[in-house]
BAFI-3210 file (N, C-alpha, C; in Angstrom, 3 decimals, decimal comma, padded with zeros to 6 digits):
// residues 246
n [1|2|3|4|5|6|7|8|9|10|11|12|13|14|15|16|17|18|19|20|21|22|23|24|25|26|27|28|29|30|31|32|33|34|35|36|37|38|39|40|41|42|43|44|45|46|47|48|49|50|51|52|53|54|55|56|57|58|59|60|61|62|63|64|65|66|67|68|69|70|71|72|73|74|75|76|77|78|79|80|81|82|83|84|85|86|87|88|89|90|91|92|93|94|95|96|97|98|99|100|101|102|103|104|105|106|107|108|109|110|111|112|113|114|115|116|117|118|119|120|121|122|123|124|125|126|127|128|129|130|131|132|133|134|135|136|137|138|139|140|141|142|143|144|145|146|147|148|149|150|151|152|153|154|155|156|157|158|159|160|161|162|163|164|165|166|167|168|169|170|171|172|173|174|175|176|177|178|179|180|181|182|183|184|185|186|187|188|189|190|191|192|193|194|195|196|197|198|199|200|201|202|203|204|205|206|207|208|209|210|211|212|213|214|215|216|217|218|219|220|221|222|223|224|225|226|227|228|229|230|231|232|233|234|235|236|237|238|239|240|241|242|243|244|245|246]
n.u [083,215|081,568|083,521|084,161|085,753|088,718|087,825|086,198|083,449|080,222|080,060|078,478|076,282|076,481|073,990|072,184|069,999|069,479|069,810|071,300|073,090|074,777|075,088|076,903|078,133|075,960|075,133|077,206|076,739|074,478|072,040|068,752|068,308|066,159|063,801|062,648|061,376|062,367|065,047|064,795|063,852|066,108|067,593|066,483|066,830|069,015|072,206|075,272|078,242|081,791|083,677|086,348|087,825|089,145|091,839|092,541|095,197|096,842|095,326|092,726|089,493|088,551|088,147|089,373|092,155|094,011|095,272|093,650|093,302|090,971|088,165|087,381|085,044|084,940|086,485|089,309|089,915|092,176|094,184|092,779|090,363|089,997|089,765|087,516|085,550|085,345|084,130|081,724|080,380|078,868|076,939|075,217|072,492|071,433|069,986|071,075|073,556|073,928|074,760|077,426|078,472|078,152|079,630|082,180|082,631|082,828|085,181|086,963|087,536|089,118|091,137|094,505|097,312|099,535|102,731|102,972|103,753|103,154|102,978|102,733|102,715|105,539|106,013|106,558|105,226|105,867|105,156|102,855|099,995|096,768|094,540|094,298|093,155|092,202|091,047|088,755|086,379|084,523|082,917|082,431|081,605|078,901|078,617|080,908|083,686|086,807|088,554|088,046|088,445|088,434|087,787|085,794|086,536|089,117|091,351|093,010|093,931|092,946|094,707|094,355|095,985|096,091|097,964|099,447|097,483|096,571|093,788|092,275|093,156|092,222|089,439|089,073|089,809|088,123|085,696|086,669|088,342|086,541|084,835|085,937|087,787|090,215|092,589|093,629|094,935|097,902|098,387|097,567|098,016|097,505|097,814|098,212|097,763|098,263|099,057|099,258|100,870|100,683|102,422|102,629|101,794|101,309|098,064|096,730|093,778|091,653|089,373|087,464|085,478|083,767|083,766|085,212|088,640|091,902|095,464|097,368|100,065|102,778|102,153|099,766|098,400|097,211|095,754|094,742|092,247|091,631|088,679|087,140|084,659|081,240|078,736|075,463|074,206|072,163|069,590|068,078|064,534|061,479|058,720|055,286|054,254|056,634|059,000|062,318|063,720|066,222]
n.v [-083,610|-083,844|-084,313|-086,887|-089,977|-092,005|-094,535|-095,739|-095,507|-094,495|-091,220|-088,261|-086,093|-082,885|-080,446|-077,630|-074,927|-071,912|-069,007|-066,861|-063,683|-063,508|-066,098|-067,525|-070,056|-071,769|-070,938|-071,899|-074,580|-074,846|-074,716|-073,666|-070,279|-068,686|-070,083|-071,768|-074,259|-075,686|-075,796|-077,381|-079,714|-080,581|-081,581|-084,022|-085,579|-084,719|-084,882|-085,872|-085,188|-085,527|-082,863|-080,436|-079,193|-076,544|-076,208|-074,159|-072,719|-071,146|-068,931|-067,174|-066,529|-063,123|-062,809|-064,947|-066,487|-068,296|-070,019|-072,419|-075,248|-074,976|-075,709|-074,519|-073,800|-072,384|-069,840|-067,723|-064,419|-061,737|-058,835|-055,935|-057,282|-058,755|-056,716|-055,356|-057,298|-057,441|-054,987|-055,482|-057,045|-055,294|-054,514|-056,485|-056,614|-055,412|-055,887|-058,646|-058,107|-055,466|-055,263|-056,100|-054,166|-051,725|-052,257|-052,663|-050,119|-048,612|-049,696|-049,001|-046,342|-046,246|-048,143|-049,253|-050,349|-053,113|-054,752|-057,916|-061,355|-063,718|-067,089|-069,737|-073,015|-072,867|-070,710|-067,244|-064,066|-060,785|-057,723|-055,008|-055,845|-055,004|-056,708|-060,072|-063,183|-066,404|-069,041|-071,729|-072,029|-070,375|-068,059|-065,258|-062,987|-062,228|-062,732|-061,803|-062,279|-063,242|-065,227|-066,790|-069,393|-071,128|-074,201|-076,419|-079,048|-079,671|-080,013|-077,878|-074,563|-071,422|-068,571|-065,241|-062,238|-058,891|-056,139|-053,419|-050,533|-047,139|-045,272|-044,172|-045,703|-048,197|-047,814|-047,451|-049,943|-051,720|-052,879|-054,607|-056,380|-057,663|-059,077|-061,219|-060,456|-059,656|-061,060|-060,203|-057,894|-056,002|-055,591|-057,787|-061,049|-064,520|-067,400|-070,960|-073,703|-076,212|-075,628|-072,854|-070,086|-067,185|-064,434|-061,926|-058,962|-059,623|-060,090|-059,038|-058,758|-061,213|-063,120|-066,141|-067,854|-065,699|-065,332|-063,463|-063,456|-063,457|-062,956|-065,001|-065,452|-064,570|-065,604|-067,221|-070,320|-072,345|-075,292|-077,627|-080,040|-082,584|-083,648|-084,097|-083,796|-084,544|-083,086|-081,927|-081,200|-078,980|-080,025|-080,196|-079,799|-081,208|-079,397|-078,396|-079,465|-080,582|-079,146|-078,576|-077,032|-075,209]
n.w [-059,375|-061,708|-063,580|-063,110|-061,980|-061,600|-061,361|-063,194|-063,051|-064,318|-065,649|-064,362|-066,280|-067,674|-068,046|-069,436|-068,790|-070,038|-068,104|-067,556|-068,008|-070,216|-071,389|-072,996|-073,073|-073,352|-075,858|-077,470|-077,130|-078,540|-077,303|-076,802|-076,175|-076,012|-075,713|-073,116|-073,024|-075,211|-074,435|-072,155|-073,334|-074,664|-072,561|-072,167|-074,497|-075,947|-077,691|-076,038|-076,099|-075,302|-073,907|-073,638|-070,588|-068,521|-066,158|-063,533|-061,737|-058,963|-058,394|-056,588|-055,056|-054,272|-051,526|-050,358|-048,753|-049,805|-052,719|-054,809|-056,929|-059,611|-061,710|-064,967|-067,572|-069,967|-070,356|-069,411|-068,320|-068,478|-067,547|-068,932|-069,345|-066,988|-065,050|-066,040|-065,791|-063,039|-062,511|-063,761|-061,977|-060,483|-062,242|-062,998|-062,790|-065,006|-068,287|-070,325|-072,803|-072,142|-069,475|-069,634|-071,343|-069,936|-067,598|-068,726|-069,784|-067,449|-066,346|-068,325|-067,965|-065,690|-065,872|-065,708|-067,424|-066,699|-066,389|-067,923|-068,454|-070,862|-071,377|-073,573|-074,056|-074,095|-075,834|-075,643|-074,707|-073,867|-072,115|-071,702|-071,974|-073,344|-073,313|-072,271|-073,135|-072,376|-073,994|-074,209|-075,579|-078,233|-077,787|-075,556|-072,851|-073,505|-076,256|-077,476|-079,659|-079,509|-080,330|-083,041|-083,984|-081,878|-080,187|-078,444|-078,262|-079,075|-077,466|-076,852|-075,759|-077,111|-077,160|-076,726|-077,270|-076,867|-077,700|-075,775|-075,858|-076,621|-075,267|-077,337|-079,530|-078,666|-078,745|-081,495|-082,488|-081,258|-082,267|-084,262|-082,786|-081,148|-082,717|-083,969|-085,865|-085,037|-085,445|-087,796|-087,259|-086,537|-083,853|-082,454|-081,149|-081,490|-079,806|-079,599|-077,428|-074,829|-072,288|-070,199|-068,819|-066,917|-065,872|-063,423|-061,441|-057,966|-056,645|-058,803|-060,772|-062,311|-064,358|-064,138|-066,150|-065,783|-063,029|-060,478|-059,778|-058,159|-058,502|-056,458|-055,943|-057,975|-060,409|-062,523|-063,617|-066,285|-067,556|-070,050|-069,631|-071,514|-073,256|-070,927|-069,802|-070,038|-071,898|-072,431|-075,566|-077,505|-079,777|-083,045|-083,067|-084,042|-085,253|-085,770|-088,977|-089,607|-089,636|-088,775|-085,885|-084,077]
ca.u [082,223|081,156|084,644|084,254|086,907|089,474|087,296|085,429|082,014|079,651|080,148|077,280|076,258|076,096|073,004|072,010|068,849|070,088|069,126|072,285|073,066|075,503|074,729|077,830|078,355|074,739|075,149|078,111|076,121|073,276|070,857|067,908|068,355|064,906|062,666|062,998|060,845|063,337|066,238|064,473|063,752|067,469|068,070|065,924|067,287|070,103|073,481|076,126|079,648|082,809|084,321|087,498|087,697|090,413|092,178|093,239|095,977|097,538|094,375|091,747|088,518|089,134|088,040|090,012|093,596|094,893|094,891|093,309|092,938|089,543|087,799|086,572|084,483|084,978|087,592|089,901|090,181|093,172|094,440|091,526|089,223|089,802|089,268|086,161|084,610|085,121|083,128|080,444|079,687|077,926|075,956|074,557|071,038|071,040|069,677|071,927|074,851|074,043|075,554|078,835|078,849|078,272|080,764|083,409|082,809|083,313|086,576|087,747|087,932|090,082|092,123|095,909|098,010|100,732|103,567|102,612|104,401|102,243|103,699|101,823|103,522|106,917|106,070|106,393|104,957|106,013|104,726|101,737|098,880|095,450|093,686|094,731|092,008|092,559|089,728|088,398|085,284|084,593|082,189|082,547|081,099|077,630|078,712|082,205|084,513|088,234|089,269|086,984|088,722|088,455|086,970|085,664|086,915|090,405|092,417|093,911|093,468|093,280|095,064|094,282|096,764|096,007|099,064|099,089|096,928|095,987|092,328|091,757|093,420|091,332|088,105|089,079|089,982|087,254|084,760|087,402|088,871|085,455|083,996|086,716|088,665|091,445|093,778|094,148|095,569|099,279|098,433|096,980|098,631|096,697|098,655|097,450|098,536|097,559|099,533|099,416|101,291|100,706|103,157|102,320|101,794|100,453|096,821|096,092|092,490|091,305|088,112|087,345|084,064|083,014|083,928|086,411|089,729|093,112|096,757|097,812|101,485|103,119|101,778|098,655|098,631|096,021|096,030|093,554|091,908|090,907|087,564|086,991|083,303|080,170|077,795|074,321|074,038|070,835|069,398|066,866|063,284|060,439|057,514|054,187|054,633|057,884|060,129|063,209|064,254|067,258]
ca.v [-084,679|-084,011|-084,839|-088,309|-090,485|-093,015|-095,841|-096,278|-095,317|-093,560|-089,823|-087,437|-085,291|-081,495|-079,855|-076,202|-074,126|-070,589|-067,957|-065,826|-062,467|-063,712|-067,425|-067,868|-071,499|-072,340|-070,632|-072,833|-075,898|-074,769|-074,823|-072,505|-069,243|-067,942|-070,967|-072,714|-075,592|-076,355|-076,082|-078,522|-080,903|-081,046|-082,346|-085,368|-086,411|-084,110|-085,604|-085,459|-085,515|-085,079|-081,587|-080,076|-078,193|-075,974|-076,233|-072,933|-072,798|-069,915|-067,842|-067,379|-065,445|-061,961|-062,909|-066,193|-066,231|-069,259|-070,511|-073,833|-075,537|-074,966|-076,016|-073,567|-074,440|-071,598|-068,905|-066,845|-063,079|-061,020|-057,443|-055,170|-058,196|-059,066|-055,527|-055,073|-058,260|-057,036|-053,918|-056,051|-057,560|-054,289|-054,168|-057,711|-056,439|-054,899|-057,006|-059,149|-057,528|-054,141|-055,387|-056,153|-052,895|-050,705|-052,612|-052,410|-048,674|-048,146|-050,107|-048,312|-045,028|-046,347|-049,202|-048,929|-051,598|-053,485|-055,715|-059,327|-062,291|-064,792|-068,230|-070,766|-074,144|-072,438|-069,451|-066,161|-062,679|-059,899|-056,361|-054,558|-056,015|-054,476|-057,857|-061,456|-064,075|-067,813|-069,535|-073,046|-071,827|-069,234|-066,876|-064,795|-061,630|-061,940|-062,827|-061,328|-063,315|-062,934|-066,335|-067,430|-070,793|-071,921|-075,418|-077,057|-080,463|-079,885|-080,225|-076,732|-073,198|-070,341|-067,479|-063,955|-061,191|-057,579|-055,321|-052,182|-049,528|-045,954|-045,360|-043,890|-046,896|-049,262|-047,524|-047,659|-051,363|-052,551|-053,686|-055,685|-057,402|-058,375|-059,778|-062,258|-059,934|-059,169|-061,765|-059,491|-056,663|-056,182|-055,491|-058,997|-062,370|-065,638|-068,576|-072,167|-074,637|-076,900|-075,130|-071,399|-069,422|-065,721|-063,880|-060,517|-058,503|-060,298|-059,375|-058,612|-059,414|-061,925|-063,821|-067,514|-067,989|-064,576|-065,209|-062,668|-064,089|-062,622|-063,641|-065,189|-065,162|-063,753|-066,252|-068,169|-071,344|-073,039|-076,438|-078,263|-081,437|-082,875|-084,598|-084,439|-083,544|-084,837|-081,966|-082,074|-080,199|-078,863|-080,726|-079,738|-080,393|-081,073|-078,677|-078,677|-079,405|-081,317|-078,241|-078,601|-075,773|-075,480]
ca.w [-059,495|-063,097|-064,349|-062,853|-061,246|-062,334|-061,040|-064,297|-062,862|-065,294|-065,248|-064,522|-067,498|-067,457|-068,941|-069,160|-069,207|-069,917|-067,344|-067,261|-068,817|-071,460|-071,918|-074,080|-073,134|-073,932|-077,286|-078,133|-077,070|-079,373|-076,452|-077,030|-075,144|-076,058|-075,451|-072,050|-073,313|-076,078|-073,630|-071,302|-074,186|-074,948|-071,416|-072,241|-075,614|-076,713|-077,670|-074,915|-076,383|-074,365|-074,224|-072,810|-069,527|-068,094|-064,737|-063,152|-060,507|-058,600|-058,224|-055,529|-054,908|-053,602|-050,071|-049,914|-048,580|-050,468|-054,038|-054,931|-058,319|-059,911|-063,088|-065,719|-068,758|-071,201|-070,569|-068,410|-068,834|-067,695|-067,899|-068,925|-069,244|-065,582|-064,356|-066,513|-065,217|-061,651|-062,551|-064,212|-060,794|-059,994|-063,287|-063,433|-062,836|-066,312|-069,184|-071,393|-073,153|-071,528|-068,250|-070,025|-071,952|-068,895|-066,755|-069,479|-069,887|-066,149|-066,205|-069,349|-067,443|-064,590|-066,068|-065,964|-067,768|-065,944|-067,110|-067,845|-069,364|-071,237|-071,946|-074,083|-074,543|-074,330|-076,581|-074,670|-075,090|-072,713|-072,352|-070,862|-072,907|-072,995|-073,008|-072,441|-072,963|-072,535|-074,385|-074,715|-076,511|-079,141|-077,340|-074,176|-072,646|-074,170|-077,708|-077,974|-080,280|-079,613|-080,982|-083,833|-084,291|-080,652|-080,314|-077,135|-078,305|-079,742|-076,504|-076,822|-075,552|-078,037|-076,254|-077,421|-076,608|-077,522|-077,209|-075,091|-076,750|-076,009|-075,229|-078,685|-080,337|-078,221|-079,273|-082,938|-082,803|-080,438|-083,064|-084,937|-081,880|-080,471|-083,701|-084,615|-086,902|-084,425|-085,925|-088,957|-086,800|-086,063|-082,398|-081,877|-081,328|-081,011|-079,620|-079,271|-076,636|-073,753|-071,012|-070,218|-067,588|-066,990|-064,733|-063,234|-060,050|-056,999|-056,396|-060,054|-060,959|-063,531|-064,153|-064,618|-066,518|-065,238|-061,578|-060,220|-059,053|-058,042|-058,398|-055,084|-056,042|-059,140|-061,649|-062,568|-064,627|-066,787|-068,421|-070,603|-069,362|-072,753|-073,284|-069,511|-069,319|-070,998|-071,833|-073,328|-076,607|-078,078|-081,047|-083,717|-082,610|-085,059|-084,883|-086,686|-090,378|-089,817|-089,824|-087,616|-085,374|-083,078]
c.u [081,849|082,276|084,861|085,500|087,645|088,927|086,435|083,925|081,479|079,711|078,781|077,402|075,780|075,067|072,770|070,650|069,263|069,219|070,070|072,151|073,756|075,150|075,636|078,029|077,146|074,679|076,046|077,553|074,859|072,011|070,045|068,007|067,066|063,708|063,053|062,495|061,801|064,611|065,995|064,383|065,126|068,020|067,602|066,555|068,395|071,361|074,377|077,571|080,575|083,427|085,494|087,072|089,090|090,587|093,016|093,940|096,642|096,638|093,385|090,692|089,108|089,122|088,662|091,519|094,494|094,344|094,555|092,934|091,420|089,329|087,076|086,187|084,770|086,218|088,108|090,139|091,127|093,394|093,094|090,316|088,951|089,228|087,824|085,163|084,335|084,090|081,750|079,681|078,634|076,856|075,133|073,038|070,540|070,838|070,809|073,245|075,045|074,900|077,040|079,307|079,071|079,457|082,093|083,685|083,337|084,793|087,478|088,297|089,091|091,226|093,515|096,642|099,195|101,463|103,084|103,498|103,442|103,059|102,700|102,666|104,932|107,065|105,754|106,116|105,075|105,588|103,667|100,470|097,583|094,518|094,479|093,507|092,426|091,257|089,725|087,348|085,392|084,014|082,481|081,853|079,836|077,733|079,978|082,988|085,944|088,954|088,271|087,215|088,755|087,427|086,966|086,177|088,306|091,579|093,385|093,179|093,795|093,489|095,204|095,047|096,676|097,046|098,553|098,648|096,559|094,464|091,714|091,969|092,471|089,915|088,042|089,152|088,943|086,315|085,487|087,811|087,767|084,540|084,802|087,663|090,022|092,697|094,373|094,924|096,988|099,404|097,987|097,856|097,652|097,589|097,773|098,332|097,710|097,954|099,809|099,865|101,287|101,363|102,886|102,262|100,856|099,215|096,097|094,816|092,415|089,910|088,206|085,862|083,215|083,136|085,264|087,393|090,898|094,343|097,102|099,321|101,734|102,844|100,523|098,906|097,304|096,472|094,704|093,439|091,042|089,807|087,193|085,553|082,301|079,075|076,688|074,259|072,576|070,775|068,147|065,631|062,226|059,233|056,446|054,625|055,966|059,092|061,039|063,579|065,241|066,816]
c.v [-084,922|-084,558|-086,316|-088,676|-091,489|-094,425|-096,451|-096,138|-094,343|-092,130|-089,150|-086,585|-083,894|-081,064|-078,412|-075,720|-072,677|-069,602|-066,794|-064,622|-062,652|-065,007|-067,873|-069,370|-072,192|-072,084|-071,598|-074,251|-075,985|-075,093|-073,543|-071,538|-068,447|-068,772|-071,993|-074,126|-076,369|-076,709|-077,294|-079,805|-081,464|-081,877|-083,798|-086,216|-085,779|-084,956|-085,051|-085,851|-085,026|-083,766|-081,369|-079,164|-077,669|-076,102|-074,995|-073,143|-071,455|-068,728|-068,199|-066,288|-064,309|-062,071|-064,193|-065,986|-067,104|-069,672|-071,993|-074,091|-075,504|-075,190|-074,822|-074,215|-073,697|-070,724|-068,281|-065,496|-062,340|-059,635|-056,690|-056,081|-058,578|-057,903|-055,216|-056,030|-057,957|-055,915|-054,464|-056,673|-056,580|-053,922|-055,368|-057,613|-055,907|-056,058|-057,326|-058,438|-056,154|-054,188|-055,388|-054,801|-051,816|-050,992|-052,326|-050,909|-048,091|-048,483|-049,347|-046,986|-045,153|-047,327|-048,645|-050,231|-051,849|-054,573|-057,145|-060,120|-063,445|-065,886|-069,319|-071,872|-073,707|-071,170|-068,301|-064,826|-061,847|-058,488|-055,977|-054,637|-055,399|-055,604|-059,141|-062,325|-065,491|-068,577|-071,013|-072,908|-070,521|-067,958|-066,552|-063,437|-061,293|-061,904|-062,275|-062,514|-062,792|-063,979|-067,155|-068,904|-071,684|-073,047|-076,134|-078,501|-080,718|-080,059|-079,071|-075,467|-072,363|-069,103|-066,184|-062,921|-059,924|-056,673|-054,073|-051,130|-048,281|-046,111|-045,112|-045,099|-048,038|-049,050|-047,838|-049,148|-052,271|-053,430|-054,857|-056,773|-058,190|-059,113|-060,798|-061,779|-059,494|-059,821|-061,116|-058,236|-056,926|-056,143|-056,773|-060,211|-063,404|-066,876|-069,765|-073,122|-075,212|-076,402|-073,634|-070,938|-067,920|-065,212|-062,385|-060,167|-059,327|-059,449|-058,904|-059,416|-060,137|-062,483|-065,224|-067,767|-066,906|-064,384|-064,521|-063,451|-063,113|-063,510|-063,781|-064,969|-064,269|-064,469|-067,098|-069,108|-071,972|-074,193|-077,026|-079,686|-081,893|-083,912|-085,051|-084,343|-083,863|-083,788|-082,162|-080,900|-080,140|-079,590|-080,176|-080,504|-080,169|-080,353|-078,995|-078,513|-080,070|-080,432|-078,282|-077,199|-076,094|-074,957]
c.w [-060,950|-063,959|-064,084|-062,082|-062,120|-062,105|-062,118|-064,139|-063,903|-064,778|-065,320|-065,778|-067,158|-068,499|-068,548|-069,640|-068,989|-069,136|-067,050|-068,169|-070,157|-072,160|-073,072|-074,209|-073,747|-075,438|-078,043|-078,135|-077,917|-078,569|-076,620|-075,857|-075,069|-075,619|-074,382|-072,312|-074,219|-075,315|-072,740|-072,108|-074,504|-073,792|-071,479|-073,339|-076,449|-076,663|-076,563|-075,175|-075,278|-074,841|-073,271|-071,664|-069,213|-066,590|-064,448|-061,820|-060,247|-058,380|-057,126|-055,605|-054,091|-052,079|-049,516|-049,812|-049,444|-051,835|-053,955|-056,382|-058,499|-061,406|-063,702|-067,044|-070,048|-071,319|-069,284|-069,065|-067,911|-068,278|-067,896|-068,759|-067,796|-064,802|-064,756|-065,892|-063,746|-061,575|-062,909|-063,042|-060,303|-061,029|-063,722|-063,449|-064,164|-067,286|-070,159|-071,549|-072,521|-070,275|-068,574|-070,550|-070,893|-067,992|-067,441|-069,591|-068,575|-065,967|-067,160|-068,828|-066,457|-064,842|-066,363|-066,273|-066,852|-066,709|-066,849|-068,794|-069,604|-071,908|-072,320|-074,708|-074,939|-075,155|-075,617|-075,348|-073,819|-073,103|-071,340|-071,693|-072,394|-072,580|-073,195|-072,183|-073,315|-072,769|-074,756|-075,801|-077,267|-078,540|-075,879|-074,080|-073,387|-075,684|-078,308|-078,537|-080,398|-080,469|-081,792|-084,124|-083,045|-080,744|-078,963|-077,106|-078,893|-078,785|-076,351|-076,387|-076,791|-077,170|-077,047|-076,616|-077,452|-076,893|-076,505|-076,117|-075,955|-076,003|-076,606|-079,585|-079,959|-078,756|-080,770|-083,303|-082,141|-081,253|-083,717|-083,959|-081,192|-081,435|-084,509|-085,687|-086,357|-084,973|-087,174|-088,560|-086,307|-084,551|-081,707|-082,167|-080,784|-081,003|-079,237|-078,489|-075,497|-072,367|-071,124|-068,841|-067,834|-065,712|-064,650|-061,763|-059,166|-056,732|-057,643|-060,278|-062,302|-063,329|-064,737|-064,871|-065,867|-063,743|-061,283|-059,351|-058,976|-058,038|-056,918|-054,982|-057,246|-060,459|-061,452|-063,744|-065,030|-067,671|-068,888|-070,070|-070,534|-072,560|-071,865|-069,008|-070,414|-070,813|-072,861|-074,294|-077,041|-079,407|-081,705|-083,240|-083,691|-084,496|-085,910|-088,126|-090,655|-090,033|-088,607|-087,172|-084,275|-081,723]
res [l|l|r|g|t|d|g|g|a|p|r|p|i|l|g|a|i|p|v|g|s|g|n|d|y|a|k|m|l|k|v|s|r|a|d|p|a|l|a|a|a|a|l|l|d|g|p|a|p|l|v|d|v|g|i|l|e|g|a|a|p|r|d|a|p|d|a|a|p|e|v|f|l|n|n|l|g|l|a|f|a|g|e|a|n|a|k|i|e|s|t|r|g|l|p|g|y|t|a|y|l|v|g|a|a|m|a|f|v|t|y|r|p|s|a|l|e|v|e|v|d|g|q|r|i|t|g|s|p|t|i|v|h|v|n|l|g|r|f|c|g|g|g|v|v|f|t|p|d|a|d|l|q|d|g|l|f|d|v|f|v|l|a|e|l|t|r|i|q|a|i|l|r|w|k|a|v|t|t|g|q|g|r|t|l|p|d|v|a|i|l|r|g|a|f|v|t|v|r|g|p|e|g|r|l|l|h|a|d|g|e|v|r|r|f|v|g|r|e|v|r|a|r|v|a|p|q|a|l|r|v|i|h|g|a|p|v|l|v|a|g|g|t|p|r|a]
***
């Protein structure tokens, strides 16, 4: 519905008042995450440019038998990222980033890598990667930055692939790969493209904007729908004394 139709009718506009644990999308939209009044004010007069969305195919919720195409706004996470997000379902009652940290720690103990093939606009990477993240936006997981150059309006995914690492190697590299410095490491590849296919074991878990999904067959596919959604962004608001604040 929000993506509109081909009939030329005006499209509805998406707005956000952040109430989640991570609020990464709201952060990218510069919507206040601390002041609900400012977030609400943005709904009234904030700019509403067009942004890209992703279309996921080949995946389904864990309790659904069949795959169906679905829209995601920010990212897909596979390999460890998919398993960790499944654990985070049980920690969502914890505040903010703590929920992600505890869930990731639980998954870290039990995660076992499996063979995956990642194809981005014809470029292929094979192996047993620790993390695969398909990003429209820059932030995920409560402020994690895998792909610092990702842009919601450029018509492309930024696909982050972290090679298979031992647990010790993963601990040593974790700060770098989650703060946008991973592209300087030999274990990291970042590919850009509009079409992504990931091939792997049937039933393997992934997440779409934090919602747990599973491979229905042996591959999942994602494509960019460019400039497909109009989203309200936060705008500076004048306060007493004429000082703008975001």
